[in-house]
N, C-alpha and C positions, 0 to 999 in steps of 0.2 A: 476710520474704519480699519479693523485689523486685516492684514493681508492673509493669504491662504496659509502661509507657514505658521503664523501666529494662531490662526483658528485651528490648524492641525494640532499644534501643541496643546491647546485647551482641550480638544477632543481626546487626545491621548491620555491626559491626566484624568479625565472623566472615566474612561474605560479602565485605567489602572486601578482607580478607587473602587469602581463597581465590581470588577472581577475579584479583587482581593477580598471583598466582603463575602463573596461566595466560595472562598478557598476551601473551607471545610467540606461543604456539600460536594463540590466538584472532585475533591480528593477522594472522598468516599466512593463516588461513582466510578472513578478510574480504578481504584483498588478492587472494587467488586468485579469489574470486567476482567481485570488481571486474574482474579481467582476463578472466574468462569472458564476462561481460556478455551473458547469454542473455535473450531477451525472452519475452513471455507464452506459457505452455504449452510452451515449448521449453527450460526450465531443467534439462535432463537432468543435466549434469555438476554444476551447483550443488546440485541436490537430492541427487545421489549423494554428494557430498562431505559435506553436512550429515548425511544419514542414516547414512553410514558412521561419522562422528564419534560419533553417538549410540550406535550399536552398540558401538563401541570403548569407550564410557563405561559400558556395562552396561544400555542401554535396549533394550527390545523394539521393533522397528520394523515397522510395517505400511506397505508401499509401495503405490503406485497407489490411494491412498485416494479414495473416491467415484468410482472409475473414471478418475481423472485421473493420467496417467503420472508427472507431476512433483509430485504431492501425496503426503504421507506423514505418519505419526503415530508419534512415539517415546514410549514409556511406561515408567515405572519405578514400582514399588510395586503395591499392589492395594487395591481398595475405595475408599470415600469418606473424606474429601472428594477430589474430582478437580479439580486446578488445571491449567488450560491456559495455556501461554505461546505466543503467536502469532509465527511467523517468516515473513518474506518474502525473496525473493532474485531477483526479476525485474528486468531492465534495460529501458531505453527505446530504440526504434529511432532512428536518425539522430542519436545523441548521443555518438558517438565523440569522445574528447578525451584529449590527453596529460595525464598526472598531474603534479602538483607545479609547474606553471607558471602564469603569470598572463597568458597570451595564448591566444586561440582557435587550437587546432592539433589537427586530427583525427588519430587513430592510423590510422584506416581510413575511406576515403570511404564515407559513408552507413552506417557501422558502428554497432553498439549502444553504449550507455554507461549507467552507473549515475547518472542524473540526479535520482534521488530517494532515494538512500542505502539501497536495500534490501539491498545487500551487508552494510552495517553492521547493519541491522535484524535480518536473519536470524541473523547471527553473535552479536549481543548477546543475542538470545533463547536461542541455544544455550548461551552462557556461563552464563546465569541458570539454566537447567534442570539443567545439569551440577553447578553448585554446590548447588542445592537437593537433588538426589539424594544428594550426599555428606553434606549436613546431615541428611537423613532417616536415612541409614545410621548416622551418628554418634550421633544422639539417639534412634534407635529409634522414629521417628514413623510412625504409620499414615497411609494415604492414597496417592494417585497423583499424580505430576507428569508432565505430558505436554508434548511439543513438537509443535505443529501446523505442518508444512511447507506453507505456503499459496502456491500459484503464482498468477501472473497478476493481481496486484492492479491493475496498470496495464492498463486496457482489457479485462480478462477476468473480474473479480469471482469469482476462484477460491473465496474463502471463502463466497460466497453459494451456489455449487453445493454446497460441503461442508456447509453448514447444511441445505440442501434435502434432502440425502441422510441426514440424521440423525446426523452425526458429532459433534455437540455435545450430543446429547440427555442424556447422563449427566454433563455437566460442571457443576461448582458455581460456578466463577469463572474468568474469562479475564483475562489481563494482556498488555499489549503496549506498544510505544513507537515513536517515530519520530525519526530524526535531524533536527535543525533548527538554529536559532540562538537558542533560548531554553532556559532550564532551568525546568521546571514540570510540574505535573500538568494534563493537558488535560481540561477539564470543559465541553465544548461539544458541541452537536449538529452535524450536517453536513447537506448537501443530498443528496437522493435522485437517482438518475439512471437513464436507459435508454440503451442504445446500439443503434442501428438501422442496417442496411445497405440502401441503395436501389440496386438494379441495373436499369438501363434497357436494353432490347433493341430495336434498330431494324433498319434494312436498309442494307447498304452499296451504294455506287454511285460512279461516277466524278464527282468534285465539279465538274469543268469541263464534261464532255460531257453527263452525264445526272443532275444533282443532284436533279431532280424525281422520279427513280425511287428515291431513297434516303430514309431516315428517320433523322435524326441522334439517337443516344442522348446524345451530348455536348450537343446543344442542350437536351435534356430535363434533364440535370443542371444546366446553367446556369440554365434557367428555374426549376427547383425552388429553387435557391439564391436567386434574386431574390425569388421568392414568400415563402420562409422569412424573408429579411431584412426584408421589409415586415411580416411578422407580429410582429417583435420589439416593436413599439410596443404590441401588443395582448395581451401576456402579462403575468403578474404581474411587478412590477419586480425581485423577488428571483430570478426564473427566468432561466436562460441556456441557450443552445444553441450548439454549435460543430460545424463540419463539416470533413472532409478529403476531397478528391476523390482517390480511390485508383486510379481507372482512367479515362483520357481516351479510349481507343479506338484509340490508335496514334499514330505520329509523322509520318504523312504527311497534310498538309492537303488533298491532292487525292483523298482517299478519305473519303466520308461515313462517320462513325464508327458502327458497328453496335452496339457495346457500350460502356457507360460506367457508372461507379459512384461513389457518394458515401456516406460514413459520417457519421451524426449522433450526437452525444452531447447528450442533453437533461437539464438539471438543474433542480430546484426544491426548495423546502423540504419539501414533503410529496409522498408517492407519488401521491396522487390528482391533484395538479397536474401531475406529470410525465405521468401517463396521459392527462390531458385534452389537453396539448400534443402528445403523441404521436399521438393520433387526428387532430388538426388538421394535423399535419405529414404524415401519410399522405394526407390530402385534397390538400395542396399537391403531393405527389409524383404522385398520380393525375391532377391537373389538368395538370401538366407533361407527363405521358404523353399525355393527350388532345390537348394543343396541338401536339405533335410527331408524332403518329401512331405512337408507340412503346408498348411495354408495360413495366410496372415490377414487379419482384419485391421485396417488402418482407420483410426477414429480421430478426427480433428476435434480437439477439446476447447481451446480458447486461444486468444491472441491479443496483442495490444500494439499500438503504433509507436512511433518515436515522438518525443515531446516537442512542442513548439513554444519557446519562451516568448513572453510578451513584455518588452522593455517598458512600455507605457505604464502598465499596472505595477511592474516591479519597482519603478522609481517612486511611485506613491508609497508602496509598502516599505521601501527602504527608508524613506523620510520618516514614516511612523516609527520604524524600528530605531532610528537614530534618536528621535525625541524620547522614546521610552527607555533607552539604554539596554543593558543586558542583565540577566539574572546574576545575583551576587550570592556566593555560597559560604557557609560557615566552615570553620576549621574541622568540625566533625564530618561534614559532608565531603570535604577535600580528603580527609583521612581515609574514609571508606573507599572513595574513588581510587586512592593510591593503592589500597589493598587489592582492588580489582585489577589494577594495572600490573601488579606484581605476579598475577596468575597468567599473564600472557606469555607468549613464547620467548624463551631466553631471558625471562624476567625483565623485559624492556620497560622503560618508563617514558612514555611519550608526553609527559606533562608540558604544557605551554606556559612559558615564563614561570616555571616552577609550580604551576597549578594543574592538578590532575583534571579539574573541571575548569575549562577556559572561561575567562571573564572579559573577553574582547569581542568586538563586532567586526566580522570580516568586511573588507572593502567591497563595495558593489562593483561587479564586473559584468556588464551586460552581454548576454549571449556568448558565454565564455567556455566553449568546449562541450564535451559529452560525458555524461556519467555512464559507467559500465553496466549499471543495473537497468531494469525495466520497471515500468509502472503503468497502471491503467489510467492514471491521471492524464497520460498522454492523449488518450482519445477524447477526453473532455477538452484538452487544450487545442485540438483540431477544430472544434466547433464553437468554442467560447474562449475569449481572452482569459488566460489563466495565470495566476501568480502564486508562488509558494515560498515558504521560508523554512528554516531549520533553527532550532534552539538547542542549547546544551541541556541534555537530560542524563547523559551517561559519561563515564570517564573517557578521557581522550583516546580515540582510536579503538574503542571497544568494537570487536567484530559484530556486525549485524548477524542475526540468526545464530547466536551463540548463547551458552548457558550464562555467561557473564552479563549479557544484556537482559536476560530474564531475571537474574538475581537483583538487578538494580531497578526493576520496574515499579516497585512500591517505595523506593527511597525518596526522602524529602527533596533531594536534588531533582529527581524526575518530575515531581509535582511542581517545583518552581519553574522548570523549563516549559512544562505544559501550560501553566497559567500565563506565562509571559508570551507564549505563542498566541494564546487567546486574545491577549491585549493588543498585539500587533495586528492580527486579522480583524478584530472588531474596529479598531481605529481606521484601518484601511477601508473596510466596508463603509464606514460612516463618511469618509472622504468622497467615496464614489457616489453615495446617495446625495450628498450636498452639492457635488460638482459632476453631474452626469455626463457632461461633455467629455470628460476623461475617457469614458467607456467608448464613445464614438471614435476617438483617436485610437484606442486599443483595438477596436474592430477593424479599422483601416490597416493598422499594422499587421493584424492576423491575416487579413486578405493578401497583403503584400508578401507575406511569408508563405503563401500557398494554401492557407487554411480557410476556414469558413465552411458553411454547409455545401457550397459548390465544389470545394476542393477535397472534401473528405470522402473516403471510401472505407467503410467498416471492414477491418481485417478478419472478422468472424463471419463466415458465410451465413446466409439467411437460414439455411436448413439446420445449422448447428444450434442446439438448445442447451441452456445451462442445466446442470443436474439439479432437479428440484427434489430436495430431501424432506422427509416427513419429520415433523416436530416430535422429539422423543417424549414418551410419557413421563410425567413428573414422578420422581422417586418418592414413595410414601415414607413418612417418618417412621423410624424403628421404635 
């Protein structure tokens, strides 16, 4: 009788073959979502495309999950174990960029763009669940495989709302991935965050004739930002906050601006630290309002927790990754990646072993530190054992949320990385279905790390609702 590792090797080969046979179809889906480039809570066509593909593949699809119009869940099978694969498909604003070039060139002024690879992420997850479904059919495996269509990872924390509404309560394990420039299993925690909108209301007046009769909301925004920047020295060194002025009150300097707005994102390693900074930031905002004779409306928008790694699941995922190897790139793919690298600051070339697209698998280092970014995968990881990986889709050290990342989004190298991630996730899911005892160990580990239903408190208050946006009317052909 073959041992587990031999069986795992055979399963990996099965998934590698099945997903390669769907390469053309999955590539087309990914590229179509790249072109749609829909931002948070507005991913109507992207969600429809993915949900429709699931239905076509024999999945039962629940749309408008958790009351979010662009959230959905596709399920195949019944009963336990229940394996979730997480998919994202949202783009970023002001990131429009021509594909396949090595020069900054927007397709549309201030248009959206996939600057974090979520078109790849959502499609790679789709490829994984479709392959697992066919594997379950062929082998007669019990259990349920689910695709979670998760909107608004960028600035919306869609998964956190979905967790809060109980959509993961019966899930035994969750798997996901992220496009990047390394191959490896990610075993790090992340930072928690809050996003807050501060809207100041003042009084308009003629800025030349009677400015004394006005009260400037823009002055209040500027004073708040000054106060917040002086606060940076007096928060934990690992904490950060960023802001965007989203409304200045108008384009005419001869009018005292009656309304202005700024949005803050506060990050720190632990939620209690974010909460503390949040209250101090509110005081800064109130102080700015007092100084300018304006009023401030403080609106809590979204939040996410810090991530809990799960070594038990990650070890299974890493073994599958080892069996499958890493993506191998052509000289043409390496050449384009080198062109992209030449556009980075000071013309640096961060190629690994002379390759702009690395072809090595990073050693697995369990629970090894903290990433500086935030992710709403974290809230899933608090209630369900969760494992995630990264594959090379972009030139080494390409900045996330940059035009360079958008430009590479439809390159053949990105497609290779996407499909390879699908193979690893599918093989991992199959191992868990065949050996469900692994998930019991993973749940015990999660509990030992302070997670589980009993240990989780959703960072988004119950009264805070996500913005539910209307589906835009379809443009009629000219």
